[in-house]
C-alpha positions in Angstrom: -115.3 -41.8 -19.2 -112.3 -40.4 -17.0 -111.9 -36.6 -16.6 -108.8 -36.6 -14.6 -105.4 -38.0 -16.0 -103.5 -40.6 -13.8 -101.3 -43.3 -15.0 -102.5 -46.2 -16.3 -100.6 -48.3 -13.3 -102.3 -46.0 -10.8 -105.8 -46.6 -12.6 -105.4 -50.4 -12.2 -104.1 -50.1 -8.5 -107.4 -48.0 -7.8 -109.7 -50.6 -9.5 -107.9 -53.4 -7.3 -107.9 -51.5 -4.3 -111.9 -50.4 -4.6 -112.7 -53.9 -4.6 -115.3 -53.2 -7.3 -114.6 -56.7 -9.2 -114.7 -59.6 -6.8 -115.1 -63.5 -7.5 -116.4 -65.1 -4.6 -119.4 -67.3 -3.4 -121.8 -69.5 -5.4 -125.4 -69.0 -6.7 -127.9 -71.6 -5.9 -126.9 -73.7 -9.0 -123.3 -74.2 -7.5 -121.7 -71.4 -10.0 -119.0 -69.1 -9.3 -120.2 -65.5 -8.7 -118.6 -62.3 -10.1 -119.6 -59.6 -7.6 -119.7 -56.1 -9.2 -120.4 -52.9 -6.9 -121.3 -50.1 -9.2 -121.0 -47.4 -6.5 -117.2 -48.2 -6.1 -116.5 -47.3 -9.7 -114.4 -44.5 -10.4 -115.7 -43.0 -13.6 -114.3 -40.0 -13.4 -110.7 -41.5 -13.0 -110.6 -45.0 -14.8 -110.4 -45.0 -18.7 -112.3 -47.6 -20.6 -109.1 -49.0 -22.0 -107.7 -49.4 -18.6 -110.9 -51.4 -17.3 -110.9 -53.7 -20.3 -107.2 -54.6 -19.4 -107.9 -55.1 -15.8 -110.8 -57.1 -16.6 -108.7 -59.3 -19.1 -105.8 -59.8 -17.0 -107.0 -60.3 -13.4 -111.0 -61.2 -13.6 -111.6 -63.1 -16.7 -108.8 -66.0 -16.3 -110.0 -66.5 -12.6 -113.5 -67.2 -13.8 -112.1 -70.4 -15.6 -113.8 -72.3 -18.4 -117.1 -73.3 -16.1 -120.2 -71.3 -16.2 -120.8 -68.4 -13.8 -123.1 -65.7 -12.6 -122.8 -62.0 -12.2 -124.1 -60.1 -9.1 -124.2 -56.5 -10.1 -125.3 -54.1 -7.2 -126.6 -50.8 -8.8 -127.1 -49.0 -5.4 -125.9 -45.7 -5.1 -124.9 -45.4 -8.6 -125.1 -41.7 -10.1 -124.7 -40.4 -13.7 -122.2 -37.9 -12.7 -119.8 -40.1 -10.1 -119.5 -43.7 -11.1 -121.4 -44.5 -13.8 -119.2 -44.6 -17.1 -121.7 -44.2 -19.8 -123.9 -46.2 -22.5 -121.0 -46.2 -24.8 -118.3 -47.3 -22.4 -120.7 -50.3 -21.3 -120.9 -51.5 -24.8 -117.1 -51.0 -25.5 -116.5 -53.1 -22.4 -119.3 -55.7 -23.3 -117.9 -56.0 -26.9 -114.3 -56.6 -25.6 -115.6 -59.6 -23.5 -114.1 -62.9 -25.2 -116.9 -65.3 -26.6 -116.2 -68.0 -24.1 -116.6 -65.8 -21.0 -120.0 -64.4 -22.5 -121.0 -67.9 -23.4 -120.5 -69.1 -19.7 -122.4 -66.2 -18.4 -125.6 -67.8 -17.2 -127.1 -65.2 -15.2 -127.0 -61.5 -14.1 -128.7 -60.5 -10.9 -129.4 -56.8 -10.9 -129.9 -55.7 -7.2 -131.7 -52.4 -6.9 -132.2 -51.5 -10.7 -134.6 -48.6 -10.3 -137.2 -47.5 -12.8 -135.0 -45.7 -15.3 -132.5 -48.6 -15.6 -135.2 -51.0 -16.2 -136.9 -48.8 -18.8 -133.7 -48.2 -20.7 -132.6 -51.9 -20.7 -136.2 -52.7 -21.9 -136.2 -50.6 -24.7 -132.3 -50.7 -25.9 -131.1 -53.7 -23.9 -131.4 -56.2 -26.7 -130.1 -53.7 -29.4 -126.8 -52.6 -27.1 -126.0 -56.1 -25.8 -125.7 -59.3 -28.0 -125.5 -62.8 -27.0 -128.6 -63.0 -25.5 -127.3 -60.7 -22.3 -130.9 -59.0 -21.8 -132.5 -62.4 -21.3 -130.2 -63.3 -18.4 -131.0 -60.3 -16.5 -132.9 -60.7 -13.1 -134.1 -57.9 -11.5 -134.2 -57.9 -7.6 -135.3 -54.8 -5.8 -134.4 -56.0 -2.4 -131.6 -57.7 -1.2 -133.7 -60.7 0.5 -134.9 -61.6 -2.9 -131.1 -62.2 -3.8 -131.0 -65.4 -1.6 -133.6 -66.9 -3.3 -130.8 -67.4 -6.2 -127.5 -66.9 -4.2 -125.8 -68.7 -1.2 -126.5 -66.3 1.5 -123.4 -67.1 3.7 -120.9 -67.1 0.9 -121.5 -63.5 -0.5 -120.7 -60.2 1.2 -122.8 -57.2 0.5 -122.0 -53.5 1.7 -123.8 -52.4 4.6 -125.1 -49.1 2.5 -127.1 -51.8 0.2 -128.9 -52.8 3.3 -129.5 -49.4 4.4 -131.0 -48.6 0.9 -133.4 -51.5 1.4 -134.6 -49.8 4.8 -135.0 -46.7 3.0 -137.2 -48.4 0.4 -139.4 -50.1 3.1 -140.0 -46.6 4.5 -140.4 -44.7 1.0 -141.4 -47.3 -1.6 -142.3 -44.5 -4.2 -138.7 -44.8 -4.5 -138.8 -48.2 -6.5 -140.8 -46.3 -9.3 -138.7 -43.1 -9.4 -141.4 -41.0 -7.9 -139.6 -39.7 -4.9 -135.9 -38.3 -4.3 -133.4 -40.7 -2.9 -131.8 -37.9 -1.0 -131.9 -38.6 3.0 -134.6 -37.4 4.7 -136.5 -37.8 8.2 -138.7 -40.8 8.3 -142.3 -40.0 9.3 -142.5 -37.0 6.7 -144.8 -37.1 3.7 -143.6 -39.4 1.1 -143.7 -37.0 -2.0 -143.3 -33.4 -1.1 -144.2 -32.1 -4.7 -144.4 -32.7 -8.4 -140.9 -30.9 -8.7 -139.1 -33.2 -6.1 -141.0 -36.1 -7.1 -139.5 -36.0 -10.6 -135.9 -35.4 -9.1 -134.9 -39.0 -9.3 -136.3 -39.6 -13.2 -132.8 -39.2 -14.4 -131.3 -41.6 -17.1 -130.0 -45.0 -15.6 -129.5 -44.1 -12.1 
């Protein structure tokens, strides 16, 4: 997962400073929320083992023994930059204590994209045990999140709202039929077949 070598302590400090994992707010059922911002994850710098240790020491104990939900923001995640890989995700999931898995009630997946949906629909049940796939709630817009989460208790980065605006101007991005590179609004939505297929990439 990591391509550059930094010390374990520096990796843990980086994970903490980037605020990738944050427990705050509650959903409409009164459950704690573990917010995860995928774009912030330093996939080139942090190893799977360090991430698992960080979660075990700093995140899981704070969840307590009560039901909780996960808010995962997929906005801006790219395979080459901040996606740890399928095998890493499986390893991390397998390392989660059974009581934590049992207490996880819902995963609110914001801006999933076509490729994420297709992959999870095909392999999700095989890769993730314990019924995790059935707990996924895909949310293509931030506005849909507020049907499940208490709005005034959760912080969402500005770039997530900006992506929502992009989707309003360019709805074909929802289906992976248009590049997510910045463009001037008012131009044609799909330039050519080669461009339209640009974002048909695994997971991101």
